[in-house]
C-alpha positions as CSV (number, residue, x, y, z in Angstrom):
1,M,57.5,-103.2,-25.7
2,P,56.5,-99.9,-24.7
3,N,58.5,-97.8,-22.0
4,S,56.0,-97.9,-19.0
5,K,57.3,-95.5,-16.4
6,S,55.1,-94.9,-13.4
7,I,55.0,-91.1,-12.6
8,E,56.8,-90.7,-9.3
9,I,54.5,-88.4,-7.0
10,S,57.0,-86.3,-4.8
11,K,56.7,-86.2,-0.7
12,L,55.7,-82.7,-1.0
13,T,52.8,-83.4,-3.3
14,K,51.6,-86.0,-1.1
15,W,51.7,-84.1,2.0
16,L,50.2,-80.9,0.0
17,C,47.0,-83.5,-1.1
18,Y,46.9,-86.1,2.0
19,T,47.8,-83.6,5.0
20,V,47.0,-80.1,4.0
21,I,43.8,-80.4,2.0
22,I,42.1,-83.2,4.4
23,G,43.7,-81.3,7.4
24,S,41.9,-78.0,5.9
25,T,38.8,-79.6,5.3
26,P,36.9,-78.4,8.5
27,I,37.9,-75.1,7.6
28,G,36.5,-75.3,4.6
29,L,33.4,-76.9,5.2
30,R,32.4,-74.4,8.1
31,L,33.0,-71.4,5.9
32,L,30.6,-73.5,3.3
33,F,28.0,-74.6,6.0
34,S,27.9,-71.2,7.6
35,S,26.8,-69.4,4.6
36,F,23.6,-71.7,4.5
37,I,22.7,-72.4,7.7
38,Q,22.2,-69.5,10.6
39,G,24.2,-69.8,13.9
40,I,27.2,-71.6,12.7
41,S,30.5,-69.0,13.2
42,P,32.2,-69.0,9.8
43,I,35.8,-69.2,11.5
44,N,36.3,-71.0,14.9
45,P,39.9,-71.2,16.3
46,A,39.1,-75.4,16.7
47,D,39.6,-76.0,13.3
48,F,42.6,-74.0,12.7
49,I,44.0,-75.8,16.2
50,A,43.3,-78.9,14.5
51,L,44.9,-78.3,11.7
52,G,48.0,-77.3,13.5
53,F,48.1,-80.3,15.3
54,V,47.9,-82.3,12.0
55,L,50.6,-80.3,10.1
56,H,53.0,-81.0,13.0
57,I,52.3,-84.6,13.8
58,S,52.8,-85.3,10.1
59,I,56.5,-83.5,10.3
60,I,57.5,-86.0,13.6
61,N,55.9,-88.7,11.7
62,E,58.0,-88.2,8.5
63,L,61.1,-87.2,10.1
64,E,61.3,-90.6,12.1
65,H,62.1,-92.3,8.5
66,I,65.3,-90.0,8.3
67,S,68.8,-91.3,9.5
68,N,71.3,-88.8,8.2
69,D,71.2,-85.0,9.1
70,Q,70.5,-85.5,12.8
71,T,71.1,-82.0,13.7
72,W,68.5,-80.9,11.3
73,K,66.0,-83.7,12.5
74,T,66.3,-82.9,16.2
75,I,65.9,-79.3,15.5
76,S,62.8,-79.9,13.2
77,N,61.5,-82.1,15.7
78,T,61.9,-80.1,18.4
79,G,60.3,-77.1,16.6
80,S,57.3,-79.4,15.9
81,I,57.0,-80.6,19.6
82,I,56.8,-77.2,20.9
83,A,54.2,-76.4,18.3
84,V,51.8,-79.3,19.5
85,F,52.5,-77.9,23.2
86,L,51.0,-74.5,21.9
87,Y,48.1,-75.8,20.0
88,G,47.8,-78.0,23.3
89,G,47.6,-74.4,25.1
90,L,45.1,-72.9,22.8
91,T,42.8,-75.9,23.3
92,C,43.1,-75.6,26.8
93,L,42.0,-72.1,26.1
94,L,39.2,-73.0,24.0
95,L,37.8,-75.6,26.6
96,T,37.9,-72.6,29.6
97,I,36.0,-70.5,26.7
98,E,33.6,-73.7,26.5
99,S,32.9,-73.9,30.0
100,G,31.6,-70.5,30.3
101,N,35.1,-68.5,31.2
102,K,34.3,-65.0,29.9
103,S,38.0,-63.5,30.9
104,I,39.4,-64.9,27.3
105,N,38.7,-63.0,24.5
106,I,37.5,-65.4,22.1
107,E,38.7,-63.0,18.9
108,K,42.3,-62.9,20.2
109,L,42.0,-67.1,20.5
110,T,40.9,-67.1,16.7
111,S,43.5,-64.9,15.1
112,T,46.3,-66.3,17.4
113,S,44.9,-69.8,16.4
114,M,44.9,-68.5,12.3
115,I,48.4,-66.7,12.6
116,L,50.0,-70.1,14.6
117,A,48.3,-72.5,11.8
118,T,49.5,-70.3,8.8
119,C,52.9,-70.1,10.6
120,S,52.7,-73.9,10.9
121,F,51.6,-74.4,7.2
122,I,54.9,-72.3,6.2
123,L,57.6,-74.2,8.4
124,C,55.9,-77.4,7.6
125,F,56.4,-76.4,3.6
126,V,59.8,-75.7,4.2
127,I,61.0,-79.0,6.1
128,F,59.0,-80.8,3.4
129,Y,60.3,-79.1,0.4
130,R,63.6,-80.0,1.8
131,L,63.0,-83.4,2.3
132,N,61.6,-83.7,-1.4
133,S,65.0,-81.8,-2.5
134,K,67.1,-84.4,-0.7
135,E,65.1,-87.2,-2.0
136,K,65.6,-86.0,-5.4
137,V,69.2,-85.7,-5.4
138,A,69.4,-89.2,-3.8
139,F,67.5,-90.8,-6.4
140,K,69.5,-88.7,-9.3
141,L,73.0,-89.9,-7.4
142,K,71.4,-93.5,-7.2
143,T,70.1,-93.4,-11.1
144,E,73.6,-92.2,-12.2
145,G,75.6,-94.5,-10.4
146,T,77.7,-91.6,-8.4
147,V,79.1,-92.9,-4.9
148,I,79.1,-89.9,-2.5
149,C,82.4,-90.4,-0.4
């Protein structure tokens, strides 16, 4: 009988494919369509704000499944909750601009959204990398029959 091992896809790979790529779709589509259609800005803060929300909600959701290492879980959840509030604030600023208020600089809001989304990606990548590493160690210990005291 042939050995039929299924390929195990890591949490990090799934997160990159499902969350990051799908969360970045509005950014990519806007860049694509803006090259064909006049009047569409190639970069919009709303797309980066949405990506940030998606990244941090995915972290909060994934950390709910962690039962050990409560201190690390609490710190990571707190960081993500703070980031969600920051993205909420940026959303309020964007809505203020859309309502006609000219006192907010759209370029600064756009660059702030882009920087914050980049920082969020790095932070979330580190969290998922750690989760993935811990999962590999736990799987290796489980398959070797090693008991941790």
